[in-house]
BATI-807793 format. One record per residue: residue in one letter; chain; x, y, z of N, C-alpha, C, O in turn. Coordinates in steps of 0.001 Angstrom, whole numbers, always signed. Layout:
# BATI-807793
   residu   chaine      n_c1      n_c2      n_c3     ca_c1     ca_c2     ca_c3      c_c1      c_c2      c_c3      o_c1      o_c2      o_c3
        a        A         X         Y         Z         X         Y         Z         X         Y         Z         X         Y         Z
...
This chain:
# BATI-807793
   residu   chaine      n_c1      n_c2      n_c3     ca_c1     ca_c2     ca_c3      c_c1      c_c2      c_c3      o_c1      o_c2      o_c3
        m        A      +498    +55427     +3599      +806    +56836     +3757     +1348    +57090     +5156      +883    +56510     +6137
        r        A     +2288    +57923     +5221     +2926    +58256     +6489     +2133    +59295     +7258     +1593    +60241     +6685
        g        A     +2071    +59095     +8599     +1428    +60075     +9448       -89    +59972     +9496      -747    +60844    +10064
        e        A      -647    +58938     +8918     -2100    +58776     +8899     -2571    +58082    +10174     -1914    +57160    +10657
        t        A     -3715    +58522    +10727     -4307    +57906    +11907     -5519    +57113    +11480     -6432    +57648    +10851
        n        A     -5528    +55823    +11824     -6646    +54964    +11451     -7689    +54853    +12540     -8836    +54513    +12248
        g        A     -7345    +55121    +13756     -8287    +55014    +14861     -7629    +55391    +16169     -6404    +55412    +16282
        i        A     -8450    +55686    +17147     -7947    +56057    +18460     -8674    +55190    +19490     -9902    +55101    +19473
        i        A     -7923    +54558    +20376     -8525    +53768    +21451     -8869    +54736    +22572     -7993    +55413    +23110
        t        A    -10143    +54797    +22918    -10581    +55715    +23968    -10952    +55011    +25260    -11022    +55638    +26316
        r        A    -11188    +53715    +25180    -11600    +52980    +26368    -11277    +51497    +26190    -11500    +50931    +25120
        i        A    -10752    +50873    +27246    -10474    +49435    +27247    -11105    +48856    +28499    -10917    +49369    +29602
        g        A    -11848    +47791    +28313    -12463    +47125    +29456    -11776    +45815    +29747    -11309    +45127    +28839
        c        A    -11715    +45473    +31031    -11089    +44213    +31434    -11854    +43677    +32636    -11973    +44347    +33662
        s        A    -12358    +42485    +32500    -13094    +41861    +33594    -12135    +41051    +34447    -11301    +40312    +33924
        n        A    -12252    +41188    +35749    -11403    +40387    +36630    -12212    +39350    +37397    -11740    +38804    +38393
        r        A    -13431    +39076    +36935    -14233    +38061    +37598    -13711    +36669    +37245    -13168    +36441    +36164
        r        A    -13889    +35770    +38171    -13438    +34397    +37946    -14431    +33685    +37047    -15642    +33778    +37249
        l        A    -13922    +32984    +36068    -14780    +32271    +35144    -15181    +30898    +35674    -16134    +30292    +35184
        w        A    -14455    +30412    +36671    -14791    +29131    +37264    -14237    +29105    +38680    -13320    +29858    +39008
        d        A    -14786    +28255    +39505    -14356    +28138    +40891    -13355    +26995    +40979    -13745    +25829    +41047
        g        A    -12088    +27320    +40979    -11060    +26292    +40955    -10155    +26334    +42171    -10210    +27260    +42980
        l        A     -9322    +25311    +42279     -8334    +25233    +43348     -7073    +24590    +42809     -7081    +23932    +41769
        s        A     -5998    +24794    +43535     -4721    +24171    +43176     -4449    +23044    +44154     -4745    +23162    +45343
        a        A     -3897    +21972    +43664     -3561    +20830    +44512     -2223    +20258    +44060     -1795    +20460    +42923
        l        A     -1583    +19553    +44955      -281    +18961    +44694      -290    +17529    +45188      -657    +17264    +46332
        w        A      +112    +16607    +44331      +300    +15215    +44736     +1787    +14948    +44789     +2545    +15413    +43937
        r        A     +2199    +14197    +45793     +3578    +13714    +45857     +3500    +12202    +45808     +2844    +11582    +46645
        l        A     +4162    +11612    +44841     +4156    +10156    +44730     +4929     +9565    +45892     +6055     +9970    +46181
        t        A     +4305     +8602    +46551     +4936     +7997    +47724     +5462     +6601    +47443     +5987     +5946    +48343
        h        A     +5331     +6141    +46223     +5874     +4845    +45844     +6356     +4937    +44403     +6328     +6023    +43825
        s        A     +6777     +3890    +43834     +7406     +3916    +42511     +6407     +3790    +41362     +6761     +3303    +40289
        a        A     +5174     +4218    +41573     +4181     +4170    +40488     +4589     +5124    +39366     +5355     +6062    +39583
        r        A     +4075     +4875    +38187     +4367     +5755    +37059     +3438     +6954    +37121     +2232     +6795    +36935
        p        A     +3961     +8157    +37378     +3110     +9319    +37588     +2307     +9727    +36363     +1235    +10313    +36508
        s        A     +2790     +9438    +35173     +2082     +9872    +33976      +741     +9162    +33808      -137     +9671    +33112
        i        A      +568     +8008    +34427      -697     +7285    +34285     -1833     +8080    +34925     -2836     +8337    +34259
        s        A     -1713     +8475    +36184     -2786     +9211    +36845     -2897    +10630    +36309     -4006    +11127    +36114
        a        A     -1791    +11281    +36072     -1822    +12640    +35540     -2414    +12642    +34136     -3211    +13518    +33800
        n        A     -2036    +11684    +33330     -2562    +11605    +31968     -4064    +11336    +31977     -4797    +11906    +31168
        k        A     -4521    +10490    +32865     -5959    +10202    +32937     -6750    +11456    +33263     -7770    +11731    +32631
        i        A     -6291    +12212    +34238     -6998    +13435    +34617     -6879    +14486    +33511     -7839    +15203    +33230
        a        A     -5720    +14577    +32894     -5518    +15574    +31836     -6365    +15302    +30607     -6799    +16243    +29941
        t        A     -6609    +14038    +30289     -7315    +13702    +29048     -8774    +13327    +29233     -9528    +13311    +28260
        d        A     -9191    +13026    +30453    -10571    +12605    +30703    -11481    +13830    +30737    -11255    +14753    +31520
        a        A    -12504    +13839    +29896    -13416    +14974    +29777    -14237    +15218    +31046    -14809    +16296    +31205
        m        A    -14306    +14241    +31944    -15095    +14438    +33163    -14443    +15449    +34104    -15132    +16070    +34913
        w        A    -13120    +15623    +34008    -12407    +16549    +34886    -12452    +17956    +34317    -12160    +18171    +33141
        i        A    -12821    +18919    +35167    -12786    +20332    +34800    -11457    +20850    +35327    -11276    +20993    +36536
        k        A    -10530    +21132    +34419     -9184    +21479    +34856     -8592    +22554    +33964     -9029    +22776    +32835
        r        A     -7577    +23216    +34517     -6792    +24176    +33758     -5347    +23725    +33625     -4651    +24134    +32696
        l        A     -4895    +22888    +34543     -3486    +22519    +34547     -3301    +21152    +35179     -3883    +20852    +36222
        v        A     -2488    +20331    +34540     -2011    +19076    +35112      -555    +18989    +34683      -263    +18844    +33496
        t        A      +358    +19076    +35640     +1784    +19105    +35317     +2545    +18122    +36192     +2360    +18097    +37409
        v        A     +3392    +17319    +35584     +4212    +16353    +36301     +5648    +16858    +36343     +6222    +17217    +35315
        f        A     +6225    +16882    +37552     +7624    +17256    +37735     +8357    +16065    +38343     +8207    +15778    +39531
        e        A     +9141    +15378    +37534     +9924    +14255    +38041    +11233    +14778    +38634    +11753    +15814    +38219
        w        A    +11749    +14038    +39611    +12998    +14398    +40265    +14110    +14460    +39232    +14179    +13556    +38399
        p        A    +14977    +15448    +39222    +15265    +16430    +40260    +14586    +17784    +40056    +14880    +18722    +40796
        i        A    +13690    +17917    +39078    +13063    +19210    +38806    +12453    +19844    +40065    +12675    +21035    +40282
        p        A    +11691    +19113    +40918    +11111    +19766    +42101    +12153    +20381    +43040    +11840    +21320    +43771
        s        A    +13356    +19877    +43029    +14382    +20401    +43933    +14813    +21822    +43560    +15449    +22500    +44366
        f        A    +14480    +22277    +42361    +14866    +23616    +41928    +13854    +24685    +42329    +14151    +25873    +42207
        f        A    +12674    +24302    +42801    +11636    +25246    +43192    +11701    +25461    +44702    +11118    +24685    +45460
        t        A    +12388    +26483    +45138    +12625    +26727    +46554    +11354    +26738    +47402    +11359    +26128    +48471
        p        A    +10259    +27397    +46990     +9075    +27441    +47860     +8430    +26082    +48126     +7725    +25921    +49123
        i        A     +8659    +25114    +47258     +8016    +23801    +47454     +9018    +22690    +47715     +8646    +21518    +47751
        r        A    +10268    +23038    +47896    +11309    +22020    +48066    +11000    +21067    +49215    +11316    +19881    +49128
        h        A    +10387    +21561    +50291    +10089    +20700    +51445     +9016    +19658    +51133     +8889    +18679    +51868
        y        A     +8237    +19845    +50054     +7252    +18844    +49636     +7874    +17757    +48769     +7246    +16730    +48510
        a        A     +9096    +17977    +48326     +9693    +17086    +47333    +11006    +16490    +47810    +12077    +16946    +47408
        p        A    +10936    +15475    +48663    +12178    +14814    +49044    +12801    +14125    +47833    +12141    +13909    +46817
        e        A    +14049    +13793    +47955    +14774    +13189    +46831    +14054    +11963    +46287    +13519    +11145    +47036
        d        A    +14057    +11862    +44978    +13456    +10752    +44233    +11927    +10701    +44297    +11337     +9667    +43984
        k        A    +11283    +11788    +44694     +9813    +11858    +44666     +9392    +12690    +43459    +10122    +13576    +43015
        t        A     +8230    +12397    +42946     +7671    +13118    +41813     +6460    +13905    +42289     +5653    +13407    +43073
        l        A     +6338    +15144    +41807     +5195    +15984    +42161     +4278    +16137    +40960     +4732    +16219    +39819
        i        A     +2972    +16175    +41236     +1987    +16452    +40199     +1148    +17627    +40681      +533    +17568    +41745
        f        A     +1127    +18703    +39883      +321    +19879    +40194      -985    +19824    +39414     -1009    +19469    +38235
        f        A     -2067    +20183    +40093     -3387    +20226    +39464     -4023    +21574    +39720     -3854    +22148    +40796
        m        A     -4746    +22081    +38753     -5708    +23162    +38951     -7020    +22595    +38439     -7214    +22436    +37234
        i        A     -7917    +22293    +39365     -9188    +21655    +39003    -10347    +22434    +39615    -10151    +23303    +40465
        a        A    -11548    +22111    +39173    -12753    +22725    +39727    -12900    +22321    +41192    -12681    +21165    +41554
        s        A    -13270    +23278    +42018    -13456    +23003    +43454    -14469    +21901    +43695    -14345    +21139    +44654
        s        A    -15461    +21812    +42838    -16505    +20791    +43007    -15963    +19377    +42850    -16653    +18420    +43203
        q        A    -14747    +19217    +42331    -14181    +17885    +42120    -13105    +17527    +43139    -12397    +16533    +42972
        l        A    -12979    +18328    +44190    -11959    +18064    +45204    -12125    +16693    +45842    -11139    +15979    +46023
        a        A    -13350    +16310    +46187    -13574    +15008    +46833    -13119    +13869    +45928    -12510    +12909    +46398
        e        A    -13411    +13971    +44623    -12984    +12917    +43690    -11459    +12872    +43558    -10874    +11795    +43453
        l        A    -10820    +14047    +43564     -9356    +14086    +43483     -8735    +13465    +44727     -7783    +12690    +44625
        e        A     -9266    +13799    +45900     -8737    +13229    +47140     -8956    +11725    +47201     -8082    +10987    +47657
        s        A    -10105    +11272    +46748    -10381     +9840    +46716     -9394     +9136    +45789     -8862     +8080    +46132
        g        A     -9154     +9712    +44632     -8187     +9143    +43697     -6787     +9116    +44284     -6034     +8169    +44054
        a        A     -6432    +10141    +45036     -5112    +10192    +45669     -4966     +9081    +46697     -3928     +8421    +46763
        r        A     -6009     +8872    +47501     -5954     +7797    +48509     -5818     +6436    +47845     -5011     +5612    +48274
        e        A     -6605     +6195    +46799     -6561     +4910    +46104     -5203     +4664    +45458     -4737     +3526    +45389
        a        A     -4573     +5731    +44988     -3288     +5586    +44302     -2120     +5626    +45276      -976     +5435    +44864
        g        A     -2378     +5872    +46565     -1299     +5895    +47549      -449     +7133    +47472      +761     +7068    +47687
        r        A     -1057     +8259    +47171      -317     +9514    +47061      -730    +10448    +48195     -1818    +10326    +48757
        n        A      +160    +11383    +48518      -157    +12433    +49485      -631    +13644    +48709       -48    +13992    +47682
        r        A     -1689    +14293    +49191     -2202    +15489    +48541     -1966    +16692    +49447     -2196    +16625    +50654
        y        A     -1512    +17775    +48863     -1348    +19031    +49578     -2065    +20091    +48789     -2058    +20051    +47559
        s        A     -2690    +21049    +49464     -3340    +22128    +48716     -2840    +23462    +49203     -3265    +24502    +48700
């Protein structure tokens, strides 16, 4: 039927509290290792509390002006959003893999 009202929204609530304590990190590969190995391990391993693991192989990083200085030619960047409590493990993994970490 035309013109019928089924309900009226009188109030909408929205919480802006953080559901987890996370941080963003960036790895830049400093050698010719295959970036998908470390990124895939973190993305698929249930021990990591994460929201994002993204690999940008060259030349994709060169198109992002704000981070271009982190991505010299032929380098690959890996972005992470992980739980703050796992920062030490991420940094340790970066050192072992020979990568530079930026946050």
